[in-house]
DSSP file (Angstrom, degrees, kcal/mol; ACC not computed):
  #  RESIDUE AA STRUCTURE BP1 BP2  ACC     N-H-->O    O-->H-N    N-H-->O    O-->H-N    TCO  KAPPA ALPHA  PHI   PSI    X-CA   Y-CA   Z-CA
    1    1 A M              0   0    0      0, 0.0     2,-0.1     0, 0.0   131,-0.1   0.000 360.0 360.0 360.0 137.8   12.2  -25.9  -10.9
    2    2 A D        -     0   0    0    129,-0.1     2,-0.4    51,-0.0    51,-0.1  -0.424 360.0-141.8 -75.7 154.4   11.7  -22.3  -11.9
    3    3 A Y        -     0   0    0     49,-0.4    51,-1.7    -2,-0.1     2,-0.5  -0.921   5.1-148.5-121.3 142.2   12.9  -19.7   -9.4
    4    4 A L  E     -a   54   0A   0     -2,-0.4     2,-0.4   128,-0.2    51,-0.2  -0.947   5.1-159.5-116.5 123.2   11.2  -16.3   -8.6
    5    5 A K  E     -a   55   0A   0     49,-2.9    51,-2.5    -2,-0.5     2,-0.5  -0.835  15.5-139.1 -97.3 142.0   13.1  -13.2   -7.5
    6    6 A T  E     -ab  56  32A   0     25,-1.8    27,-2.8    -2,-0.4     2,-0.4  -0.860  18.1-173.1-106.3 132.3   11.2  -10.6   -5.7
    7    7 A V  E     -ab  57  33A   0     49,-2.9    51,-3.1    -2,-0.5     2,-0.5  -0.985   4.2-166.4-127.1 122.0   11.7   -6.9   -6.5
    8    8 A L  E     -ab  58  34A   0     25,-3.1    27,-3.4    -2,-0.4     2,-0.5  -0.947   3.6-174.0-114.3 127.2   10.1   -4.1   -4.5
    9    9 A V  E     +ab  59  35A   0     49,-2.9    51,-2.2    -2,-0.5     2,-0.3  -0.943  24.6 134.2-121.9 108.9   10.1   -0.6   -5.9
   10   10 A D        -     0   0    0     25,-1.9    53,-0.1    -2,-0.5    -2,-0.1  -0.986  44.5-147.6-153.3 141.7    8.8    2.3   -3.7
   11   11 A D  S    S+     0   0    0     -2,-0.3    25,-0.1    51,-0.1     3,-0.1   0.495  75.8  91.2 -89.8  -3.0   10.1    5.7   -2.8
   12   12 A D     >  -     0   0    0      1,-0.1     4,-2.7     2,-0.0     5,-0.2  -0.831  63.0-155.7 -96.2 113.9    8.8    5.8    0.7
   13   13 A P  H  > S+     0   0    0      0, 0.0     4,-2.2     0, 0.0    -1,-0.1   0.855  94.0  51.1 -54.7 -38.8   11.3    4.5    3.3
   14   14 A G  H  > S+     0   0    0      2,-0.2     4,-2.6     1,-0.2     5,-0.2   0.902 111.9  45.3 -67.2 -42.1    8.6    3.6    5.8
   15   15 A I  H  > S+     0   0    0      2,-0.2     4,-2.8     1,-0.2     5,-0.3   0.887 110.5  55.6 -69.5 -35.3    6.6    1.6    3.2
   16   16 A R  H  X S+     0   0    0     -4,-2.7     4,-2.1     2,-0.2    -2,-0.2   0.953 110.7  44.5 -62.0 -43.7    9.8   -0.1    2.0
   17   17 A F  H  X S+     0   0    0     -4,-2.2     4,-2.0     2,-0.2    -2,-0.2   0.943 115.9  46.9 -63.2 -48.4   10.5   -1.3    5.5
   18   18 A L  H  X S+     0   0    0     -4,-2.6     4,-2.1     1,-0.2    -1,-0.2   0.911 114.7  46.3 -58.8 -42.1    6.9   -2.4    6.2
   19   19 A H  H  X S+     0   0    0     -4,-2.8     4,-3.0     1,-0.2    -1,-0.2   0.833 108.7  55.9 -72.1 -32.8    6.7   -4.2    2.8
   20   20 A E  H  X S+     0   0    0     -4,-2.1     4,-2.2    -5,-0.3    -1,-0.2   0.932 110.1  46.4 -62.1 -44.8   10.1   -5.9    3.4
   21   21 A V  H  X S+     0   0    0     -4,-2.0     4,-2.8     2,-0.2    -2,-0.2   0.916 114.5  46.8 -62.9 -46.3    8.8   -7.3    6.7
   22   22 A I  H  X S+     0   0    0     -4,-2.1     4,-1.5     1,-0.2    -2,-0.2   0.919 112.2  50.0 -66.6 -44.8    5.5   -8.5    5.1
   23   23 A L  H  <>S+     0   0    0     -4,-3.0     5,-2.6     1,-0.2     6,-0.7   0.869 111.6  48.9 -64.5 -35.4    7.3  -10.0    2.1
   24   24 A E  H ><5S+     0   0    0     -4,-2.2     3,-1.3     4,-0.2     5,-0.2   0.942 112.0  47.3 -69.8 -46.1    9.7  -11.9    4.5
   25   25 A E  H 3<5S+     0   0    0     -4,-2.8    -1,-0.2     1,-0.2    -2,-0.2   0.776 112.3  52.6 -66.8 -18.7    6.9  -13.2    6.7
   26   26 A S  T 3<5S-     0   0    0     -4,-1.5    -1,-0.2    -5,-0.2    -2,-0.2   0.468 116.0-110.7 -93.6  -3.2    5.0  -14.3    3.5
   27   27 A G  T < 5S+     0   0    0     -3,-1.3     3,-0.3    -4,-0.4    -3,-0.2   0.675  89.1 111.9  83.2  18.3    7.8  -16.3    2.0
   28   28 A F      < +     0   0    0     -5,-2.6     3,-0.4    -6,-0.2    -4,-0.2   0.395  60.1  77.3 -94.8   2.1    8.5  -13.8   -0.9
   29   29 A S    >   +     0   0    0     -6,-0.7     3,-1.0    -5,-0.2    -1,-0.2   0.281  48.2 108.9-104.1  11.0   11.8  -12.8    0.4
   30   30 A D  T 3  S+     0   0    0     -3,-0.3    -1,-0.2     1,-0.3   -25,-0.1   0.840 106.1  12.4 -53.1 -30.1   14.2  -15.7   -0.4
   31   31 A N  T 3  S+     0   0    0     -3,-0.4   -25,-1.8   -27,-0.2     2,-0.5  -0.556  90.0 171.6-146.0  72.7   15.8  -13.3   -3.0
   32   32 A L  E <   -b    6   0A   0     -3,-1.0     2,-0.5   -27,-0.2   -25,-0.2  -0.769  13.1-172.0 -98.3 127.2   14.4   -9.8   -2.2
   33   33 A T  E     -b    7   0A   0    -27,-2.8   -25,-3.1    -2,-0.5     2,-0.5  -0.973   7.8-160.8-113.0 125.5   15.8   -6.7   -4.0
   34   34 A I  E     +b    8   0A   0     -2,-0.5     2,-0.3   -27,-0.2   -25,-0.2  -0.920  11.6 178.3-110.3 128.9   14.6   -3.4   -2.7
   35   35 A L  E     -b    9   0A   0    -27,-3.4   -25,-1.9    -2,-0.5    -2,-0.0  -0.957  24.0-149.7-130.4 147.9   14.9   -0.3   -4.9
   36   36 A K  S    S+     0   0    0     -2,-0.3     2,-0.3   -27,-0.2   -27,-0.1   0.488  74.3  21.4-101.9   1.2   13.8    3.2   -4.2
   37   37 A N  S  > S-     0   0    0      1,-0.1     4,-1.3    26,-0.1     5,-0.1  -0.966  76.3-106.3-154.1 171.0   12.9    4.5   -7.7
   38   38 A A  H  > S+     0   0    0     28,-0.5     4,-2.6    26,-0.4     5,-0.2   0.838 115.3  59.4 -69.4 -34.0   12.1    3.5  -11.3
   39   39 A E  H  > S+     0   0    0      1,-0.2     4,-1.9     2,-0.2    -1,-0.2   0.872 105.0  47.9 -62.7 -36.9   15.5    4.4  -12.5
   40   40 A E  H  > S+     0   0    0      2,-0.2     4,-2.7     1,-0.2    -1,-0.2   0.849 111.7  51.3 -67.3 -35.5   17.2    2.0  -10.2
   41   41 A A  H  X S+     0   0    0     -4,-1.3     4,-2.7     2,-0.2     5,-0.2   0.889 109.4  49.6 -70.2 -39.8   14.6   -0.7  -11.2
   42   42 A L  H  X S+     0   0    0     -4,-2.6     4,-2.0     2,-0.2    -2,-0.2   0.930 112.4  47.7 -64.1 -44.3   15.4   -0.1  -14.9
   43   43 A E  H  X S+     0   0    0     -4,-1.9     4,-1.4     2,-0.2    -2,-0.2   0.944 112.1  50.7 -60.9 -50.7   19.1   -0.4  -14.2
   44   44 A Y  H >X S+     0   0    0     -4,-2.7     3,-0.7     1,-0.2     4,-0.6   0.946 113.3  43.8 -51.6 -54.8   18.5   -3.6  -12.2
   45   45 A F  H >< S+     0   0    0     -4,-2.7     3,-0.7     1,-0.3    -1,-0.2   0.817 108.2  58.7 -69.1 -27.9   16.5   -5.3  -14.9
   46   46 A S  H 3< S+     0   0    0     -4,-2.0    -1,-0.3     1,-0.2    -2,-0.2   0.782 105.7  50.1 -71.2 -23.3   18.9   -4.2  -17.6
   47   47 A G  H << S+     0   0    0     -4,-1.4     2,-0.5    -3,-0.7    -1,-0.2   0.564  89.5  96.5 -88.0  -7.9   21.7   -6.0  -15.8
   48   48 A E    <<  +     0   0    0     -3,-0.7    32,-0.1    -4,-0.6    -4,-0.0  -0.729  39.2 160.0 -84.6 122.7   19.6   -9.2  -15.5
   49   49 A K        +     0   0    0     -2,-0.5     2,-0.4    30,-0.0    -1,-0.2   0.538  28.3 118.7-121.4 -10.1   20.5  -11.6  -18.3
   50   50 A E    >   -     0   0    0      1,-0.2     3,-1.2     2,-0.1    -2,-0.0  -0.437  47.3-159.8 -61.7 113.8   19.3  -15.1  -17.1
   51   51 A S  T 3  S+     0   0    0     -2,-0.4    -1,-0.2     1,-0.3    -3,-0.0   0.657  87.9  49.6 -78.0 -14.0   16.8  -16.2  -19.6
   52   52 A S  T 3  S+     0   0    0      2,-0.1   -49,-0.4   -50,-0.0    -1,-0.3   0.389  87.4 106.8-102.8   3.6   15.2  -18.7  -17.3
   53   53 A Q    <   -     0   0    0     -3,-1.2     2,-0.3   -51,-0.1   -49,-0.1  -0.599  52.4-158.6 -84.6 139.8   14.8  -16.4  -14.3
   54   54 A F  E     -a    4   0A   0    -51,-1.7   -49,-2.9    -2,-0.2     2,-0.3  -0.878   5.2-160.4-118.7 156.3   11.4  -15.0  -13.3
   55   55 A Y  E     -ac   5  84A   0     28,-2.5    30,-3.1    -2,-0.3     2,-0.5  -0.957  16.3-152.1-136.2 145.6   10.6  -12.0  -11.2
   56   56 A I  E     -ac   6  85A   0    -51,-2.5   -49,-2.9    -2,-0.3     2,-0.6  -0.995  22.2-160.2-114.2 124.3    7.7  -10.6   -9.2
   57   57 A L  E     -ac   7  86A   0     28,-3.4    30,-3.2    -2,-0.5     2,-0.9  -0.912  10.0-161.6-111.8 113.6    7.8   -6.8   -9.1
   58   58 A F  E     -ac   8  87A   0    -51,-3.1   -49,-2.9    -2,-0.6     2,-0.5  -0.855  27.5-172.6 -91.6 106.0    5.9   -5.0   -6.4
   59   59 A L  E     -ac   9  88A   0     28,-2.6    30,-3.1    -2,-0.9     2,-0.2  -0.905  24.8-142.8-120.5 122.9    5.7   -1.6   -8.0
   60   60 A D  E     - c   0  89A   0    -51,-2.2     3,-0.2    -2,-0.5    30,-0.2  -0.525  10.2-152.8 -69.2 139.6    4.5    1.7   -6.7
   61   61 A I  S    S+     0   0    0     28,-0.7     7,-2.6    -2,-0.2     2,-1.8   0.941  83.1  62.3 -83.7 -49.1    2.6    3.8   -9.3
   62   62 A N        +     0   0    0      5,-0.2     2,-0.3     6,-0.1    -1,-0.2  -0.486  69.2 149.6 -88.7  75.5    3.4    7.3   -7.9
   63   63 A L        -     0   0    0     -2,-1.8   -26,-0.1    -3,-0.2     2,-0.1  -0.692  48.9-105.4 -97.5 151.6    7.2    7.5   -8.1
   64   64 A K  S    S-     0   0    0     -2,-0.3     2,-1.9     1,-0.1   -26,-0.4  -0.378  93.1  -1.7 -74.4 160.0    9.1   10.7   -8.6
   65   65 A K  S    S+     0   0    0    -28,-0.1     2,-0.6    -2,-0.1    -1,-0.1  -0.346 139.8  29.8  54.7 -77.5   10.7   11.5  -12.0
   66   66 A M  S    S-     0   0    0     -2,-1.9   -28,-0.5     4,-0.0   -27,-0.1  -0.936  84.7-150.9-108.2 122.5    9.6    8.2  -13.8
   67   67 A N     >  -     0   0    0     -2,-0.6     4,-2.2    -5,-0.1    -5,-0.2  -0.241  31.8 -93.8 -84.3-178.9    6.4    6.7  -12.5
   68   68 A G  H  > S+     0   0    0     -7,-2.6     4,-2.2     1,-0.2     5,-0.1   0.863 124.7  50.4 -64.2 -40.7    5.4    3.0  -12.3
   69   69 A W  H  > S+     0   0    0     -8,-0.3     4,-2.1     1,-0.2    -1,-0.2   0.924 110.0  50.5 -65.2 -41.3    3.5    3.2  -15.7
   70   70 A E  H  > S+     0   0    0      1,-0.2     4,-1.9     2,-0.2    -2,-0.2   0.896 108.7  53.1 -63.8 -38.9    6.6    4.8  -17.4
   71   71 A L  H  X S+     0   0    0     -4,-2.2     4,-2.6     1,-0.2    -1,-0.2   0.934 108.4  49.7 -59.7 -45.3    8.8    2.0  -15.9
   72   72 A L  H  X S+     0   0    0     -4,-2.2     4,-1.2     1,-0.2    -1,-0.2   0.870 108.2  53.5 -63.2 -31.7    6.6   -0.7  -17.4
   73   73 A K  H  < S+     0   0    0     -4,-2.1     4,-0.4     2,-0.2    -1,-0.2   0.893 110.8  46.5 -63.4 -40.1    6.6    1.0  -20.7
   74   74 A E  H >< S+     0   0    0     -4,-1.9     3,-1.1     1,-0.2    -2,-0.2   0.872 109.3  53.5 -65.6 -42.3   10.4    1.0  -20.6
   75   75 A L  H >< S+     0   0    0     -4,-2.6     3,-1.8     1,-0.3    -1,-0.2   0.727  92.7  73.3 -70.0 -23.4   10.5   -2.7  -19.5
   76   76 A N  T 3< S+     0   0    0     -4,-1.2    -1,-0.3     1,-0.3    -2,-0.2   0.799  97.3  50.6 -61.3 -26.2    8.3   -3.6  -22.5
   77   77 A N  T <  S+     0   0    0     -3,-1.1    -1,-0.3    -4,-0.4     2,-0.2   0.518  92.6 100.7 -87.1  -2.8   11.4   -3.0  -24.7
   78   78 A H  S X  S-     0   0    0     -3,-1.8     3,-1.5    -4,-0.1     4,-0.2  -0.582  76.6-130.4 -88.6 142.1   13.5   -5.3  -22.4
   79   79 A R  T 3  S+     0   0    0      1,-0.3     3,-0.3    -2,-0.2    -1,-0.1   0.699 107.3  49.2 -68.4 -17.4   14.2   -8.9  -23.5
   80   80 A I  T >  S+     0   0    0      1,-0.2     3,-2.2   -35,-0.1    -1,-0.3   0.237  75.8 115.7-103.5  15.6   13.2  -10.4  -20.1
   81   81 A N  G X  S+     0   0    0     -3,-1.5     3,-1.7     1,-0.3    -1,-0.2   0.865  71.6  55.5 -49.0 -45.1    9.9   -8.5  -20.1
   82   82 A K  G 3  S+     0   0    0     -3,-0.3    -1,-0.3     1,-0.3    -2,-0.1   0.578 101.0  59.9 -69.1  -8.1    7.8  -11.7  -20.3
   83   83 A Q  G <  S+     0   0    0     -3,-2.2   -28,-2.5   -29,-0.1     2,-0.6   0.331  86.7  91.3-100.0   2.9    9.5  -13.0  -17.3
   84   84 A I  E <   -c   55   0A   0     -3,-1.7     2,-0.5    -4,-0.2   -28,-0.2  -0.906  56.6-164.2-109.7 115.1    8.3  -10.2  -15.0
   85   85 A F  E     -c   56   0A   0    -30,-3.1   -28,-3.4    -2,-0.6     2,-0.4  -0.845  17.8-151.4 -95.7 130.2    5.0  -10.5  -13.1
   86   86 A V  E     -cd  57 107A   0     20,-2.8    22,-2.7    -2,-0.5    23,-1.2  -0.863  19.3-172.2-114.3 135.4    3.9   -7.1  -11.8
   87   87 A V  E     -cd  58 109A   0    -30,-3.2   -28,-2.6    -2,-0.4     2,-0.4  -0.979  21.9-143.9-118.9 113.6    1.8   -6.3   -8.8
   88   88 A M  E     -cd  59 110A   0     21,-2.4    23,-3.1    -2,-0.5     2,-0.5  -0.668  17.2-169.3 -79.9 129.9    0.9   -2.5   -8.7
   89   89 A V  E     +cd  60 111A   0    -30,-3.1   -28,-0.7    -2,-0.4     2,-0.3  -0.984  18.6 157.4-123.6 118.2    0.9   -1.2   -5.1
   90   90 A T  E     - d   0 112A   0     21,-2.4    23,-2.4    -2,-0.5   -30,-0.0  -0.962  50.1-150.3-143.4 157.1   -0.5    2.2   -4.6
   91   91 A S  S    S+     0   0    0     -2,-0.3     2,-0.6    21,-0.2    -1,-0.1   0.600  85.8  84.5 -95.5 -15.0   -2.1    4.5   -2.2
   92   92 A S        -     0   0    0      1,-0.1     2,-0.2     2,-0.1   -31,-0.1  -0.798  58.9-167.7 -89.2 118.1   -4.0    6.1   -5.1
   93   93 A L        +     0   0    0     -2,-0.6     2,-0.3     4,-0.1    -1,-0.1  -0.264  24.9 161.8-100.1  47.8   -7.2    4.4   -5.9
   94   94 A D    >>  -     0   0    0     -2,-0.2     4,-1.8     1,-0.1     3,-0.8  -0.510  38.8-141.8 -67.9 121.5   -7.7    6.2   -9.2
   95   95 A D  H 3> S+     0   0    0     -2,-0.3     4,-2.6     1,-0.3     5,-0.2   0.810 101.3  61.1 -57.8 -30.9  -10.2    4.3  -11.3
   96   96 A A  H 3> S+     0   0    0      2,-0.2     4,-2.3     1,-0.2    -1,-0.3   0.900 105.0  48.3 -64.1 -41.5   -8.1    5.2  -14.4
   97   97 A D  H <> S+     0   0    0     -3,-0.8     4,-2.5     2,-0.2    -2,-0.2   0.912 111.7  49.3 -65.2 -43.2   -5.1    3.3  -12.9
   98   98 A Y  H  X S+     0   0    0     -4,-1.8     4,-1.8     2,-0.2    -2,-0.2   0.910 112.5  46.6 -62.4 -43.6   -7.2    0.3  -12.1
   99   99 A E  H  X S+     0   0    0     -4,-2.6     4,-0.8     2,-0.2    -2,-0.2   0.907 112.2  51.1 -62.3 -45.5   -8.7    0.2  -15.6
  100  100 A K  H >< S+     0   0    0     -4,-2.3     3,-0.8     1,-0.2     4,-0.3   0.904 108.1  52.6 -57.0 -47.8   -5.2    0.6  -17.1
  101  101 A A  H >< S+     0   0    0     -4,-2.5     3,-1.6     1,-0.3     6,-0.2   0.908 103.3  58.9 -61.5 -40.2   -3.9   -2.3  -14.9
  102  102 A K  H 3< S+     0   0    0     -4,-1.8    -1,-0.3     1,-0.3    -2,-0.2   0.752 108.5  44.6 -58.1 -26.0   -6.7   -4.6  -16.2
  103  103 A T  T << S+     0   0    0     -3,-0.8     2,-0.7    -4,-0.8    -1,-0.3   0.323  92.2  90.6-107.3  11.7   -5.6   -4.2  -19.7
  104  104 A T    X   -     0   0    0     -3,-1.6     3,-1.7    -4,-0.3    -1,-0.0  -0.924  66.0-152.3-105.5 111.9   -1.8   -4.6  -19.1
  105  105 A S  T 3  S+     0   0    0     -2,-0.7    -1,-0.1     1,-0.3    -4,-0.0   0.789  88.7  54.5 -60.9 -36.0   -1.0   -8.3  -19.5
  106  106 A Q  T 3  S+     0   0    0    -21,-0.1   -20,-2.8     2,-0.0     2,-0.7   0.659  86.1  93.7 -76.3 -10.8    2.0   -8.4  -17.2
  107  107 A I  E <   +d   86   0A   0     -3,-1.7   -20,-0.2    -6,-0.2    -3,-0.1  -0.724  43.8 171.4 -87.1 116.5    0.2   -7.0  -14.3
  108  108 A I  E     +     0   0A   0    -22,-2.7     2,-0.3    -2,-0.7   -21,-0.2   0.479  64.6  23.2-101.3  -6.4   -1.2   -9.8  -12.1
  109  109 A G  E     -d   87   0A   0    -23,-1.2   -21,-2.4    -8,-0.1     2,-0.4  -0.989  48.5-165.8-159.7 150.4   -2.4   -7.7   -9.2
  110  110 A F  E     +d   88   0A   0     -2,-0.3     2,-0.3   -23,-0.2   -21,-0.2  -0.940  29.6 169.1-137.5 112.3   -3.5   -4.2   -8.3
  111  111 A V  E     -d   89   0A   0    -23,-3.1   -21,-2.4    -2,-0.4     2,-0.3  -0.938  33.7-117.1-133.1 150.7   -3.6   -3.6   -4.5
  112  112 A E  E     -d   90   0A   0     -2,-0.3   -21,-0.2   -23,-0.2   -19,-0.0  -0.643  55.9 -68.2 -81.1 137.3   -3.9   -0.7   -2.1
  113  113 A K  S    S+     0   0    0    -23,-2.4     2,-0.1    -2,-0.3    -1,-0.1  -0.273 103.4  50.7 -56.0 149.6   -1.0    0.1    0.3
  114  114 A P  S    S-     0   0    0      0, 0.0    -2,-0.1     0, 0.0   -24,-0.1   0.699  78.2-132.2 -84.0 161.5    0.1   -1.4    2.5
  115  115 A L        -     0   0    0   -100,-0.1     2,-0.3    -2,-0.1   -93,-0.1  -0.375  25.8-160.4 -61.6 150.1    0.7   -4.9    1.5
  116  116 A T     >  -     0   0    0      1,-0.1     4,-2.5   -94,-0.0     5,-0.2  -0.901  31.3-113.8-130.9 163.4   -0.6   -7.5    3.9
  117  117 A K  H  > S+     0   0    0     -2,-0.3     4,-2.7     1,-0.2     5,-0.2   0.892 118.4  57.1 -65.1 -32.6    0.2  -11.1    4.5
  118  118 A E  H  > S+     0   0    0      2,-0.2     4,-2.0     1,-0.2    -1,-0.2   0.915 106.3  48.6 -64.0 -41.5   -3.3  -12.0    3.3
  119  119 A I  H  > S+     0   0    0      2,-0.2     4,-2.5     1,-0.2    -2,-0.2   0.928 112.1  49.5 -62.1 -45.8   -2.6  -10.2    0.0
  120  120 A C  H  X S+     0   0    0     -4,-2.5     4,-2.0     1,-0.2    -2,-0.2   0.923 109.5  50.2 -59.0 -45.4    0.6  -12.1   -0.4
  121  121 A E  H  X S+     0   0    0     -4,-2.7     4,-0.7     1,-0.2    -1,-0.2   0.884 110.2  50.8 -67.9 -33.7   -1.0  -15.4    0.4
  122  122 A Q  H >< S+     0   0    0     -4,-2.0     3,-1.3     1,-0.2     4,-0.4   0.939 108.0  54.1 -67.2 -44.1   -3.7  -14.7   -2.3
  123  123 A L  H >< S+     0   0    0     -4,-2.5     3,-2.1     1,-0.3     6,-0.3   0.877  98.8  61.7 -49.6 -43.5   -0.9  -13.8   -4.8
  124  124 A K  H 3< S+     0   0    0     -4,-2.0    -1,-0.3     1,-0.3     9,-0.2   0.775 102.0  53.8 -60.5 -23.0    0.8  -17.2   -4.2
  125  125 A Q  T << S+     0   0    0     -3,-1.3    -1,-0.3    -4,-0.7    -2,-0.2   0.567  79.4 120.5 -86.9 -10.5   -2.4  -18.8   -5.5
  126  126 A N  S X> S-     0   0    0     -3,-2.1     4,-2.6    -4,-0.4     3,-1.3  -0.251  73.9-121.9 -57.5 141.3   -2.3  -16.8   -8.8
  127  127 A E  T 34 S+     0   0    0      1,-0.3     4,-0.3     2,-0.2    -1,-0.1   0.867 112.5  48.6 -54.0 -40.3   -2.2  -19.1  -11.8
  128  128 A K  T 34 S+     0   0    0      1,-0.2    -1,-0.3     2,-0.1    -2,-0.1   0.673 121.2  33.9 -75.9 -16.3    1.1  -17.5  -13.0
  129  129 A L  T X4 S+     0   0    0     -3,-1.3     3,-2.4    -6,-0.3     4,-0.3   0.674  88.7  85.5-111.8 -22.6    2.7  -17.7   -9.6
  130  130 A K  G >< S+     0   0    0     -4,-2.6     3,-1.2     1,-0.3    -3,-0.1   0.724  80.5  68.6 -64.6 -20.9    1.6  -20.8   -7.8
  131  131 A R  G 3  S+     0   0    0     -4,-0.3    -1,-0.3     1,-0.2  -129,-0.1   0.710  95.7  57.6 -66.9 -17.8    4.3  -23.0   -9.4
  132  132 A F  G <         0   0    0     -3,-2.4    -1,-0.2     1,-0.2  -128,-0.2   0.543 360.0 360.0 -90.7  -5.4    6.9  -21.1   -7.5
  133  133 A F    <         0   0    0     -3,-1.2    -2,-0.2    -4,-0.3    -1,-0.2   0.424 360.0 360.0-119.0 360.0    5.5  -21.9   -4.0
């Protein structure tokens, strides 16, 4: 059976805590990694070598230094890129971000902060994710 690691990237400590609780209650937290910026995420994924491992990345768009879009661009060059399913989680509901998300193949969700148990339950039904649950 395939295994899904959950990675949360957000620079707001309060949101990180809230999302950690929601992800735990929703069953996404068997293997939860919490990172506070895109640079940490890039380092984390660069260290991941397992070719059969899959990831769900809950990614904030508006991060300092390197934003979520820039991180995704960097991850495109990574050898495990196709094994990362991305959910963009944002407080900005900029239409341009939403349109960009619709044209980026690895993005399976675009949601407004905060995450909720209902959103997590809907994600579990996503065609790309349901085999993990």
